[in-house]
NUDREN-605631 format. One record per residue (C-alpha): x, y, z. Coordinates in steps of 0.05 Angstrom, whole numbers, plus 5000, padded with zeros to 4 digits. Layout:
NUDREN-605631
<u=X | v=Y | w=Z>
...
END
This chain:
NUDREN-605631
<u=3724 | v=7568 | w=8785>
<u=3748 | v=7603 | w=8712>
<u=3765 | v=7535 | w=8660>
<u=3848 | v=7560 | w=8669>
<u=3842 | v=7532 | w=8734>
<u=3804 | v=7479 | w=8722>
<u=3856 | v=7444 | w=8670>
<u=3915 | v=7457 | w=8716>
<u=3876 | v=7422 | w=8759>
<u=3855 | v=7357 | w=8717>
<u=3923 | v=7362 | w=8687>
<u=3953 | v=7361 | w=8773>
<u=3911 | v=7292 | w=8780>
<u=3919 | v=7266 | w=8715>
<u=3991 | v=7266 | w=8728>
<u=3976 | v=7234 | w=8806>
<u=3945 | v=7181 | w=8775>
<u=4003 | v=7167 | w=8717>
<u=4052 | v=7177 | w=8772>
<u=4002 | v=7122 | w=8828>
<u=3986 | v=7065 | w=8769>
<u=4078 | v=7061 | w=8751>
<u=4085 | v=7055 | w=8805>
<u=4029 | v=6994 | w=8822>
<u=4061 | v=6966 | w=8760>
<u=4134 | v=6976 | w=8786>
<u=4110 | v=6939 | w=8857>
<u=4067 | v=6894 | w=8818>
<u=4137 | v=6864 | w=8781>
<u=4169 | v=6795 | w=8783>
<u=4233 | v=6809 | w=8820>
<u=4270 | v=6778 | w=8750>
<u=4235 | v=6823 | w=8717>
<u=4274 | v=6856 | w=8648>
<u=4280 | v=6922 | w=8689>
<u=4323 | v=6918 | w=8745>
<u=4365 | v=6891 | w=8687>
<u=4420 | v=6923 | w=8660>
<u=4445 | v=6917 | w=8576>
<u=4520 | v=6890 | w=8579>
<u=4575 | v=6931 | w=8573>
<u=4627 | v=6904 | w=8535>
<u=4699 | v=6921 | w=8543>
<u=4769 | v=6896 | w=8509>
<u=4828 | v=6900 | w=8558>
<u=4897 | v=6889 | w=8537>
<u=4925 | v=6840 | w=8568>
<u=4924 | v=6756 | w=8561>
<u=4863 | v=6725 | w=8568>
<u=4900 | v=6674 | w=8620>
<u=4926 | v=6724 | w=8660>
<u=4858 | v=6763 | w=8659>
<u=4820 | v=6705 | w=8683>
<u=4867 | v=6695 | w=8744>
<u=4869 | v=6768 | w=8757>
<u=4798 | v=6798 | w=8750>
<u=4772 | v=6792 | w=8822>
<u=4782 | v=6840 | w=8882>
<u=4830 | v=6786 | w=8913>
<u=4875 | v=6839 | w=8859>
<u=4827 | v=6887 | w=8842>
<u=4836 | v=6947 | w=8894>
<u=4759 | v=6952 | w=8897>
<u=4777 | v=7015 | w=8948>
<u=4788 | v=7054 | w=8874>
<u=4745 | v=7026 | w=8833>
<u=4676 | v=7029 | w=8876>
<u=4670 | v=7099 | w=8908>
<u=4616 | v=7125 | w=8939>
<u=4570 | v=7152 | w=8888>
<u=4500 | v=7188 | w=8893>
<u=4500 | v=7174 | w=8963>
<u=4509 | v=7092 | w=8941>
<u=4573 | v=7070 | w=8992>
<u=4630 | v=7062 | w=8969>
<u=4688 | v=7013 | w=8988>
<u=4743 | v=7023 | w=9047>
<u=4765 | v=6961 | w=9049>
<u=4756 | v=6883 | w=9032>
<u=4772 | v=6800 | w=9061>
<u=4779 | v=6723 | w=9021>
<u=4754 | v=6664 | w=9035>
<u=4822 | v=6612 | w=9017>
<u=4786 | v=6591 | w=8956>
<u=4774 | v=6655 | w=8935>
<u=4750 | v=6668 | w=8869>
<u=4726 | v=6584 | w=8858>
<u=4652 | v=6562 | w=8877>
<u=4623 | v=6578 | w=8941>
<u=4683 | v=6631 | w=8967>
<u=4666 | v=6691 | w=8993>
<u=4695 | v=6762 | w=9003>
<u=4667 | v=6818 | w=9048>
<u=4664 | v=6887 | w=9045>
<u=4673 | v=6944 | w=9100>
<u=4634 | v=7010 | w=9065>
<u=4643 | v=7080 | w=9076>
<u=4574 | v=7096 | w=9114>
<u=4603 | v=7025 | w=9165>
<u=4556 | v=6964 | w=9135>
<u=4580 | v=6914 | w=9102>
<u=4571 | v=6873 | w=9035>
<u=4581 | v=6807 | w=9024>
<u=4603 | v=6768 | w=8955>
<u=4584 | v=6701 | w=8942>
<u=4617 | v=6661 | w=8879>
<u=4553 | v=6635 | w=8858>
<u=4588 | v=6584 | w=8797>
<u=4646 | v=6591 | w=8758>
<u=4667 | v=6556 | w=8692>
<u=4741 | v=6557 | w=8676>
<u=4728 | v=6527 | w=8602>
<u=4683 | v=6580 | w=8592>
<u=4712 | v=6644 | w=8620>
<u=4650 | v=6657 | w=8662>
<u=4632 | v=6661 | w=8726>
<u=4575 | v=6696 | w=8765>
<u=4568 | v=6727 | w=8840>
<u=4521 | v=6768 | w=8886>
<u=4528 | v=6810 | w=8934>
<u=4498 | v=6836 | w=8995>
<u=4493 | v=6896 | w=9035>
<u=4466 | v=6901 | w=9098>
<u=4472 | v=6975 | w=9109>
<u=4394 | v=7006 | w=9080>
<u=4400 | v=6980 | w=9009>
<u=4400 | v=6913 | w=9045>
<u=4323 | v=6929 | w=9077>
<u=4292 | v=6923 | w=8994>
<u=4350 | v=6890 | w=8962>
<u=4365 | v=6826 | w=8970>
<u=4435 | v=6831 | w=8924>
<u=4464 | v=6856 | w=8865>
<u=4483 | v=6795 | w=8824>
<u=4529 | v=6797 | w=8766>
<u=4558 | v=6759 | w=8706>
<u=4637 | v=6775 | w=8679>
<u=4651 | v=6730 | w=8615>
<u=4716 | v=6734 | w=8584>
<u=4743 | v=6716 | w=8510>
<u=4801 | v=6710 | w=8475>
<u=4816 | v=6762 | w=8411>
<u=4886 | v=6747 | w=8395>
<u=4937 | v=6719 | w=8431>
<u=4944 | v=6795 | w=8478>
<u=4870 | v=6829 | w=8474>
<u=4805 | v=6805 | w=8512>
<u=4743 | v=6819 | w=8513>
<u=4705 | v=6828 | w=8571>
<u=4623 | v=6817 | w=8581>
<u=4591 | v=6857 | w=8637>
<u=4520 | v=6855 | w=8660>
<u=4484 | v=6864 | w=8725>
<u=4425 | v=6864 | w=8753>
<u=4388 | v=6877 | w=8834>
<u=4337 | v=6833 | w=8853>
<u=4288 | v=6863 | w=8896>
<u=4267 | v=6831 | w=8964>
<u=4195 | v=6861 | w=8969>
<u=4140 | v=6907 | w=8932>
<u=4176 | v=6970 | w=8962>
<u=4240 | v=6944 | w=8937>
<u=4219 | v=6953 | w=8873>
<u=4201 | v=7021 | w=8878>
<u=4279 | v=7018 | w=8909>
<u=4312 | v=6986 | w=8847>
<u=4274 | v=7013 | w=8801>
<u=4300 | v=7091 | w=8829>
<u=4358 | v=7064 | w=8835>
<u=4375 | v=7023 | w=8762>
<u=4399 | v=7110 | w=8734>
<u=4450 | v=7100 | w=8793>
<u=4483 | v=7047 | w=8782>
<u=4486 | v=7058 | w=8707>
<u=4525 | v=7111 | w=8735>
<u=4574 | v=7060 | w=8768>
<u=4581 | v=7013 | w=8727>
<u=4596 | v=7065 | w=8668>
<u=4659 | v=7090 | w=8718>
<u=4674 | v=7035 | w=8752>
<u=4683 | v=6980 | w=8685>
<u=4744 | v=7033 | w=8647>
<u=4769 | v=7027 | w=8728>
<u=4778 | v=6959 | w=8726>
<u=4798 | v=6945 | w=8644>
<u=4859 | v=7004 | w=8668>
<u=4878 | v=6957 | w=8726>
<u=4878 | v=6895 | w=8701>
<u=4928 | v=6927 | w=8640>
<u=4965 | v=6962 | w=8689>
<u=4977 | v=6897 | w=8734>
<u=5002 | v=6857 | w=8658>
<u=5046 | v=6909 | w=8658>
<u=5067 | v=6916 | w=8714>
<u=5082 | v=6829 | w=8712>
<u=5125 | v=6833 | w=8647>
<u=5169 | v=6878 | w=8679>
<u=5184 | v=6853 | w=8736>
<u=5163 | v=6781 | w=8733>
<u=5138 | v=6792 | w=8800>
<u=5069 | v=6752 | w=8824>
<u=5013 | v=6798 | w=8837>
<u=5001 | v=6823 | w=8900>
<u=4928 | v=6808 | w=8937>
<u=4892 | v=6860 | w=8954>
<u=4840 | v=6836 | w=9008>
<u=4866 | v=6798 | w=9073>
<u=4845 | v=6724 | w=9075>
<u=4809 | v=6692 | w=9129>
<u=4790 | v=6623 | w=9134>
<u=4713 | v=6631 | w=9150>
<u=4660 | v=6687 | w=9132>
<u=4598 | v=6682 | w=9169>
<u=4538 | v=6718 | w=9155>
<u=4453 | v=6715 | w=9202>
<u=4421 | v=6735 | w=9153>
<u=4391 | v=6690 | w=9078>
<u=4421 | v=6689 | w=9023>
<u=4382 | v=6692 | w=8955>
<u=4388 | v=6635 | w=8908>
<u=4351 | v=6670 | w=8851>
<u=4403 | v=6673 | w=8795>
<u=4394 | v=6697 | w=8723>
END
């Protein structure tokens, strides 16, 4: 074996060892590790904070136009919500394009600080590895006609294999975030403009049901 072949094999071994070490590191992380969280994203919505706060939820947002299939991740087809949604403890359920379902639970909601936290659980393939996606939406009044919206979220892995899946999904969800957030901003602005023009209440997107029950445990770990 000549020197060049030895160097090539050595490089392969070193590369494989580096990959294995990184995988072991990722698998060892706690589920609240920064690696599974996303940098906060900001948008300015051209609508008053009172209107935005009342309508920035899947009860009114057409999530089938926001969460489309992306890099193998299913999109949303339709949704149902419990009567008090989006109050704390209320639920929404989504039917996804792959036939599976996702459950959203509002963990808490602060009407004074204009911030709420929610968790999304999936029953499809990702549900084997990921407990949930958890998001925080915060709204800040800029002036009488503009609202700053701060959005951040993280993935909560279910097990060590879930750590690897969550790490691999980060780029997909970053792309999802950059597509999804502007779409929601445009919808909120369109809702406001339609309301100003017509004076009619915004029609809900979801169907209301009395209860949404699930047969799997919910994860209570928060940001």
